[in-house]
N, C-alpha and C positions, 0 to 999 in steps of 0.2 A: 521309029522316028517320031518326034513331038509334032503335034498338029499345030498349023500356024494359028496365032491367036487372032481373034476377030478384032475390030475396032472398039467394040463395047468391052472387052476383055482388057484391052489396052488402057482405055479410059478408067476402068476400075483398078487397074494396077497403079496407074498414076496417082489417084486419089488415095489409095492405101499408103503409098510412099509419102505423100504429103501429111497424112495423119500420124505416121510414125515421127517424121520430123517435128511436127507440132507438139507431140508429147515430150520430145527431148528439150525443147525450148523451156527454160526456167523463168516463169514472169516474177521473180522476186528481185530483180534489179532495181525498178523504181522504188521498192520499199526501203532499200538501204539510203536513199537520199532522203526518204521522210524521217529515218532514224537519225541520220546525221543533222537534220534540220531541228529535231527535237533535242538532240544532245546540245546543239549549238544554242538553242533557246534556254536549255537547262543550265549552261554554264555561267552566262551572266548572273542568274539568279543566285547560284552557289558562290560565285565571287562576291556579289553583294552581301550575302550572308557572312562570308568570311571577312569582308571588310568591316561589316557592323561589329562582328565579334572582336575584331582587331581594335576597332575604336573603343569598344567597350572596356577591353583588357588595358588599353593605354590609360582611359579615364580611371580605372580601378587601380592602377599602379600606385599613384600618389597616396591613395587611402591605405595601401598596404605598408607604404614607406613611412607614413606619418607616425611620428612618435607620440608617446601618451603623457607627456608632462602637463598639457593643457588642463585635463580634468583635476589633476592635482592642484594646480594653480587656483582654479575655481574653488576647489574645497578650502584651500588655504585663505582665499579672499572671503569665503562664508564664514570660516571660523573667526577671522579677524573682525568681521561685520558683527558676528554674535557676541564677541567678547566686548567690542565697543558699545553694543546696546546694553550689555549687562553693566559696564562701568558707568553709563550715562542714565541708567534706570532711576527714576524718582521712587523713594519710599512710599510706602502706603500711609494714608492719612484719613481720618474721619472727621466730620464736622464738630466744631466746639472743642477741637484739641488745641492745646497750647504749645507751640513748637518754636524752639529757638533756633536761629540761623546763623552759623559760623562760617564765614566766607574767607577765602584766601588761597594763596597757591600751593600752601603745605608743602614746601619744598625744602626740608622735609617736615612732617607732622612730628610733634614732640610733646612732652609731658605737660607743658604750659597749656597747649590747647586742650588736653584732657582736664587739667585743673579748672579752666574757665568753664568747660562744659559741665563738669559735676557741680560747681558752684550755681551755675545757672539752673540746673535741675532743681537744687535744693532751695535757693534763695527766690527764684521767680515761680515755683511751683509749676515747672513745665511738665509736659507729658513726653516730650522727646526733644533731642537736639540733632539737627542735621549739619554735617560738615560739608560745605559746598566747595568742592575742589575746582578752582577756576582755571582756565587755558592759560592765564598768565596776568601779571599785574602790570598795567600800562605805565605805572610810575617806577617800576623796577627793571633791572638788567635781566633779560630773559636768556643770556647765553648759557648759564648753568641750569636751566630749567629742565628737569626730567620729563619724560612722556606723561600724559594724563594718567595712562593705564598703570604705570609704575607708582605715581603718587597717590592714586586711590588705593592700591594695594597696600602700599606702606602705611597710609593713614588708618585703614581698617585694622592693620595689626596693633597700632598705638591705641586707637579708641577701645576696641575689645570690651564694648558695654552693651547691654540689651536694650538701652534706651538711647543710645548714640548711633545714628546712620550717617554713612559716608556715601556721597554720590558725586559723580563727575558731570551732573546735568548741565552745569554752566558751560562744559566744552561742547555739548551737543547744541546748545543755544546758540554758540557761535560768537557771542558778545562777551567781551572782557569787563564790561561796565556793570556795576552793581545795580543801579536802578532799572536796567533792562531785565535782569535776572529776577529781581524782587517784583516787578510789575507781572512777569509772566507766571511766578509761583501764586500771586494773589488771584490771577485770573483763573489758574487751574484748581485752586482750592479756595473757593470764596467763603466757605464756612469756617476756615481755620484761623485761629489768632496767632499770627506770626509776631516774633520779637527779633529784632536784628542784634546780634551780639558782636561786639568788637573790643579791642584793648584801647587802653588810654593812649597809646602811641599813634593809633589811627585817628582818634578825635583830634589830636594836635595838629594833624595835616589834613583834616577832613575837607576843609574848604578848597583843597586842590583836586578833590574827586569830581568827576563829572556829575552834574546834576544833584550836587549833595544836598541842597534845600529840598528837592524832590524826594530824596530818601527819607528825610525827616517827615515829610508828609504822607509816606507810604505806610509806615509801621512804627511802634514804639521802639526805642534803642536803649539797650543796656550796655554801659561802657564798664569795663573791668580795668582795675589798677594794674599798671606795669611799672617795674622799678625804674624811678626817675622821671616818669611821665605824669604823675598825679596834678602837680601844679601847672604844668604846661598844657594839659588837657583843660582844666578849668579856665585858663586864661586864653584858650584858643578862640579864633574867629568864629567857629561853629557853636561853641558854647555860649559865647556872648550874644551870638544872633538869636539863639533859642533859650535864652536864660529863664525866660517867663513861663517856659513849659517844662522846667526842671522838676522832678519828683525826688522827694527824700527816699533814701534807700530803706527806711522803715516801711514804706508803702509799696516796696517792690514786688510783693507776692500778687498784687493786682495790676501790675504794669501791662500785661498782656491785653487785658480787656479795656484799657484806656484808648480814647480816640486820639490818633496822632495829629500833631506832633507832641510826643511825650518821651522823656528820657531820664536816666538816672545813671549814677556812678556807683558802683559797687566795690567795696574793699573785701579782699580775700588774701589768703596766704600767697605771697608772691614768690614766683620761681624765676630766677635769672637765666631764662633760657629763651633763644630766639633762633629762627631757622638760618639766619644770615651766619650767626656765630658757630652754629653746627656744621654748616658747609664749609666754613673757614678751618675748623678743627679736623675735618675728615681728611685723613692721610693720603697723600697722592701716590700712585704706584710708580716705582722707580723702573725705569727703563733698562734692560740689560742685566738686571740683578741676578737672574737665573744663570745666565752665561758666565759672569764673573765667578759664582760659586763653583760651578763645574770646572772652570779652568784652574781654580785653586786646588780643587780635589785631585786634578790630574798632576799638578806639579808636586804634590805631597806623594 
C-alpha cells in the first residue's frame, strides 16, 4: 500500500507539473510577428528599387531604339563646311607683290579668261593673277548659275597655271558688289599692289556698276580688248569721266605702282569666246531618249 502524500509533497508535485508545462510552451510566437513586420518593411524598399529600375529601363529604351544617321549627317555637314572653307580660302600673298584681280561669275570659265590673265602677267609685270569667282552678277540673270563650288573647280581646271590662283572668297564675303570685295582685300593685304583686270565689254557698261567711281579710286585698272568693244569702251561714260588719268599702254609695266585713279587699255590677241555663248552652245539632255532606244531594240 502506498503511503499517503503529505501536503508538502503535494505542493512539490504541483510545482513539478507546472515546470513541465512551462518547458512545453514555445516562446517563438511573438518573433514571427517581428519577422513579418521586417518583411513588410523590406517589401516597399524592394518595390521602390524595382520601380526605379523599371523607370531607368523605360528611359533607356529610346536610346536603344534611336537610329544612328545623326552622326553621319554631322559628318556630312562638317565635310561640306570644310569644302566650302577650301573653296573660299584666299591665296597667300607677301608685301610688295603685284597681283592682278580678275573678277566675274565664271559661268563657265574659258580660254579668254586665261588669255587675259597670261597677257596681264606679261604686260603688267605681275607676280600673280587671282580669279575671284563671285556669288553672282547683279546685272545678269542667275537662273543658270552653277554652285560656287562647281564654278571654282571648273575655273581651276581651265587656269592650270602656277601663277594663277582661283578663289571663291567673294562668296564667303556675302556681297556681290566689286567695291566691297576690293575694299576687303586691300584691308587684308595692305602691302600688296593690286590691279583690277576687266574686259572692254565691262568698261562699256561700267557706269552701271555700284560705286563705280570708288572702284577707280581704290586701285589701278587694266582694260583688255574684247571683239567689238574697243570703240565702245573708249566712248563709255567711265572712260570719259576718268580720261585725265588714262595711261598709255607703253607704260603698263609700272601701272601697279601708280596712285589711283590710273587706267589703261591693252591690246592683245582676241578670242571670240564668252560664257554666255558657251552656255547657249551646251547641248541639252533629251528626256526619254534611253527609253526610245530600248523600245526600238525590242521591236527589232
